[in-house]
KOLNUVO-999827 format. One line per field, with one value per residue (C-alpha): residue in one letter; x, y, z; residue number from 1. Coordinates in steps of 0.25 Angstrom, whole numbers, plus 5000, padded with zeros to 4 digits. Example, Ala and Ser with C-alpha at 12.3 -4.5 7.8 and 13.67 -1.06 7.14 Angstrom:
<rs>
aa (A	S)
xx (5049	5055)
yy (4982	4996)
zz (5031	5029)
i (1	2)
</rs>
This chain:
<rs>
aa (M	I	L	A	G	D	V	G	G	T	K	V	H	L	A	L	Y	D	F	T	N	G	K	L	T	Y	S	R	E	E	R	F	P	A	R	D	Y	S	G	L	E	A	I	V	K	E	F	L	G	A	D	Q	P	W	A	A	C	F	G	V	P	G	P	V	R	H	G	R	L	R	L	T	N	L	P	W	T	L	D	S	H	E	L	A	V	A	L	H	I	Q	H	V	F	L	I	N	D	L	E	A	N	G	Y	G	I	A	E	L	T	P	D	Q	I	H	T	L	S	D	G	D	P	G	Q	L	G	N	R	A	L	I	A	A	G	T	G	L	G	E	G	I	L	I	W	N	C	H	M	H	G	P	Y	P	S	E	G	G	H	A	D	F	S	P	R	N	E	D	E	I	N	L	L	R	F	L	K	Q	K	Y	N	G	R	I	S	W	E	R	V	V	S	G	M	G	M	T	N	I	Y	E	F	L	R	D	V	R	G	M	E	E	P	S	W	L	A	Q	E	L	A	A	V	Q	D	P	N	S	V	I	T	E	L	G	L	A	A	K	S	E	I	C	E	K	T	L	D	M	F	V	S	A	Y	G	A	E	S	G	N	L	A	L	K	V	L	S	V	G	G	L	Y	I	G	G	G	I	G	P	R	I	L	E	K	L	K	D	G	T	F	M	K	A	F	T	D	K	G	R	L	S	Q	L	L	I	N	M	P	V	R	V	I	L	E	S	R	A	A	V	L	G	A	A	A	Y	A	E	A	R	A	A	E	M	S	G	V	S	P	R	A	A	S	V	K	I)
xx (4999	5005	5002	5002	4999	5000	5003	4997	4995	4979	4978	4984	4981	4983	4981	4984	4988	4992	5003	4998	5001	5012	5002	4998	4981	4975	4968	4962	4966	4962	4964	4966	4967	4982	4980	4971	4981	4996	5002	5003	5005	4991	4985	4990	4986	4973	4971	4977	4972	4976	4982	4998	5005	5020	5023	5019	5024	5018	5017	5021	5022	5036	5051	5055	5068	5072	5058	5053	5047	5038	5026	5024	5009	5009	5014	5020	5032	5034	5043	5044	5051	5042	5028	5035	5036	5024	5015	5022	5025	5036	5040	5035	5038	5037	5039	5035	5021	5025	5034	5022	5012	5026	5025	5010	5010	5014	5003	4992	4983	4980	4965	4972	4980	4974	4984	4982	4993	4997	5011	5022	5016	5028	5039	5048	5054	5050	5038	5033	5022	5015	5005	4996	4990	4989	5005	5012	5019	5031	5037	5045	5046	5059	5059	5071	5069	5060	5051	5047	5053	5047	5054	5048	5049	5045	5043	5030	5037	5045	5043	5031	5033	5023	5021	5012	5006	4995	5005	5015	5003	4999	5015	5014	5002	5007	5020	5010	5003	5014	5025	5036	5040	5028	5031	5022	5013	5006	5002	4999	4992	4982	4986	4989	4974	4970	4983	4978	4963	4968	4977	4967	4956	4965	4975	4969	4956	4946	4932	4929	4913	4908	4904	4917	4923	4914	4915	4931	4929	4920	4930	4942	4946	4944	4954	4942	4933	4941	4945	4929	4925	4937	4934	4919	4922	4913	4924	4932	4943	4943	4944	4957	4964	4962	4967	4980	4982	4980	4990	5002	4999	5003	5015	5021	5020	5026	5038	5040	5040	5049	5059	5056	5057	5043	5044	5036	5024	5021	5009	5001	4996	4990	4975	4973	4976	4964	4955	4958	4960	4949	4956	4970	4964	4961	4974	4979	4988	4995	4998	5006	5011	5016	5020	5035	5040	5050	5048	5034	5033	5040	5029	5020	5025	5024	5011	5004	4995	4986	4986	4971	4974	4973	4980	4994	5002	4996	4998	5013	5016	5011	5019	5032	5030	5027	5040	5048	5045	5047	5060	5063	5058	5064	5052	5049	5041	5031	5034	5029	5034	5040	5053	5060)
yy (5000	5013	5027	5040	5053	5068	5078	5091	5105	5104	5088	5073	5064	5050	5037	5023	5014	4997	4993	4980	4973	4984	4995	5006	5004	5015	5011	5024	5038	5050	5065	5073	5090	5090	5103	5095	5086	5088	5079	5071	5058	5060	5060	5048	5040	5045	5040	5025	5020	5004	5006	5003	5007	5003	5014	5029	5042	5056	5067	5079	5096	5099	5095	5082	5080	5067	5063	5075	5089	5100	5102	5117	5118	5109	5112	5095	5091	5076	5064	5052	5044	5050	5048	5031	5030	5037	5030	5016	5016	5010	5019	5034	5044	5059	5065	5078	5080	5080	5071	5061	5069	5065	5051	5050	5054	5041	5034	5043	5038	5047	5050	5055	5067	5079	5082	5097	5099	5087	5096	5085	5072	5066	5072	5066	5072	5079	5083	5092	5091	5104	5102	5114	5111	5118	5119	5120	5106	5105	5090	5085	5072	5069	5060	5052	5044	5034	5040	5054	5056	5065	5075	5086	5100	5113	5121	5127	5135	5141	5158	5161	5169	5177	5179	5190	5202	5194	5184	5195	5203	5189	5187	5202	5198	5183	5189	5200	5188	5178	5189	5183	5174	5167	5153	5149	5140	5152	5153	5139	5131	5132	5143	5150	5150	5156	5164	5168	5171	5182	5188	5190	5194	5204	5209	5209	5212	5202	5201	5191	5190	5189	5174	5171	5175	5168	5154	5155	5159	5147	5137	5131	5128	5142	5138	5127	5139	5146	5133	5130	5146	5148	5136	5138	5154	5158	5169	5178	5177	5163	5161	5171	5164	5151	5157	5162	5149	5140	5150	5152	5136	5133	5143	5137	5123	5130	5135	5119	5112	5122	5119	5104	5104	5096	5092	5078	5086	5094	5089	5096	5090	5094	5095	5111	5105	5095	5105	5116	5107	5114	5129	5121	5116	5131	5136	5143	5133	5128	5143	5145	5133	5136	5150	5147	5157	5151	5138	5137	5126	5117	5120	5117	5103	5100	5090	5096	5086	5088	5077	5074	5064	5069	5055	5057	5062	5051	5042	5047	5044	5029	5027	5033	5025	5013	5012	5019	5011	4998	5004	5003	4990	4982	4981	4980	4992	4992	4993	5009	5024	5028	5026	5029)
zz (5000	4996	5002	4994	4998	4990	5001	4997	5004	5003	5004	5006	4996	5002	4993	4997	4986	4984	4977	4971	4957	4953	4955	4964	4967	4973	4987	4993	4995	5005	5004	5018	5020	5023	5032	5041	5047	5054	5043	5032	5045	5050	5036	5031	5044	5043	5029	5028	5042	5041	5030	5029	5018	5013	5006	5006	4997	4999	4990	4996	4995	4994	4994	5001	5007	5013	5016	5023	5018	5024	5017	5010	5011	5025	5037	5036	5036	5031	5033	5026	5037	5047	5039	5037	5052	5056	5045	5047	5030	5025	5015	5016	5005	5002	4989	4982	4978	4964	4963	4967	4957	4948	4950	4950	4935	4932	4939	4933	4920	4907	4913	4925	4917	4908	4897	4896	4885	4877	4873	4866	4874	4869	4876	4887	4897	4909	4916	4925	4937	4943	4953	4959	4970	4985	4980	4968	4965	4954	4951	4940	4930	4926	4913	4915	4901	4908	4916	4925	4938	4946	4954	4965	4963	4973	4959	4964	4975	4964	4962	4954	4941	4935	4921	4922	4928	4934	4938	4943	4954	4958	4960	4968	4974	4978	4984	4994	4998	5003	5006	4996	4985	4976	4972	4959	4972	4975	4961	4956	4967	4976	4984	4969	4966	4978	4976	4962	4965	4978	4968	4956	4967	4975	4966	4952	4957	4952	4957	4968	4969	4984	4979	4975	4988	4997	4990	4992	5006	5007	5002	5008	4995	4986	4974	4971	4970	4962	4951	4950	4948	4939	4932	4929	4925	4938	4943	4935	4947	4948	4933	4933	4943	4937	4926	4933	4942	4930	4920	4932	4934	4917	4920	4931	4924	4912	4920	4927	4914	4909	4920	4920	4905	4907	4891	4897	4902	4913	4924	4931	4944	4959	4963	4953	4941	4938	4947	4935	4923	4915	4918	4915	4902	4896	4891	4903	4910	4895	4891	4903	4903	4889	4889	4891	4879	4871	4877	4876	4866	4876	4886	4876	4871	4885	4889	4902	4910	4921	4932	4936	4946	4960	4964	4956	4967	4977	4963	4963	4980	4978	4966	4971	4985	4980	4972	4981	4994	4983	4980	4995	4998	4987	4980	4966	4962	4951	4937	4938	4935	4949	4948	4962)
i (1	2	3	4	5	6	7	8	9	10	11	12	13	14	15	16	17	18	19	20	21	22	23	24	25	26	27	28	29	30	31	32	33	34	35	36	37	38	39	40	41	42	43	44	45	46	47	48	49	50	51	52	53	54	55	56	57	58	59	60	61	62	63	64	65	66	67	68	69	70	71	72	73	74	75	76	77	78	79	80	81	82	83	84	85	86	87	88	89	90	91	92	93	94	95	96	97	98	99	100	101	102	103	104	105	106	107	108	109	110	111	112	113	114	115	116	117	118	119	120	121	122	123	124	125	126	127	128	129	130	131	132	133	134	135	136	137	138	139	140	141	142	143	144	145	146	147	148	149	150	151	152	153	154	155	156	157	158	159	160	161	162	163	164	165	166	167	168	169	170	171	172	173	174	175	176	177	178	179	180	181	182	183	184	185	186	187	188	189	190	191	192	193	194	195	196	197	198	199	200	201	202	203	204	205	206	207	208	209	210	211	212	213	214	215	216	217	218	219	220	221	222	223	224	225	226	227	228	229	230	231	232	233	234	235	236	237	238	239	240	241	242	243	244	245	246	247	248	249	250	251	252	253	254	255	256	257	258	259	260	261	262	263	264	265	266	267	268	269	270	271	272	273	274	275	276	277	278	279	280	281	282	283	284	285	286	287	288	289	290	291	292	293	294	295	296	297	298	299	300	301	302	303	304	305	306	307	308	309	310	311	312	313	314	315	316	317	318	319	320	321	322	323	324	325	326	327	328	329	330	331	332	333	334	335	336	337	338	339	340)
</rs>
């Protein structure tokens, strides 16, 4: 039995898989509100009950060093050895959440991926992975002439680089709001959508009708309201928020693609992408993605795909746990795309 987890700043997604006949078979899953718990150990114990897995892997937001990290968007410190002892699990691994997403791509079926742009699908080479959710994750899938090996990145925390007057003024607004440096995560993420909305309301002076203000105040997640109204064209300020958000998302995706030279394609992961899929399809994302001056054609030739499966990171964590635990135990792992 394999325990896999995707630890986000908002939710912790856990799932159990059985490993039989050379395949990972889904057993059960559950999502937990992260901020309602003091740490990951308590969540795992509640989820497992009497089940006792052989190995576990958790995709976590942030850089893992020697099996340990302090989360960026949660007041938790995680240690793989301490978790193994406390949970009585023989093998426990912590890997970056985008690394887990990278391993998960190989586990997906065609119906779990939407192609935003075909590009030149015959190209072989590196791939890029970007995922907006509570924060902004970025990852790299290095092509070694045989397979793609996922590597983590903290590129979402690189400096935000505005491209037009609206984004320059947005940067000024955010520098004042956060009293200092602004990263891409402050613009392309859940908090980023809220930041853009507030900028349009408070700086650009776009109207926020009283009914909209009341609706936003009444919900725990205002971004869900902004997204719904923007997609339905029921609010001008929400529509403009989505426009700016998706354009910035496309621009930073293009930046990542250039740095990685991802001729093998760009994958859009995270929770926001599937929710705004119709907006991603309207050309705003691709226009910003390919708007790279003399290198625009390079970006035009890159396939762009949206990961629709919410279990991608969990699948990747399960695959990593099985392969790594098998290697450490001297057991022959399954013949799969995950090679450690």
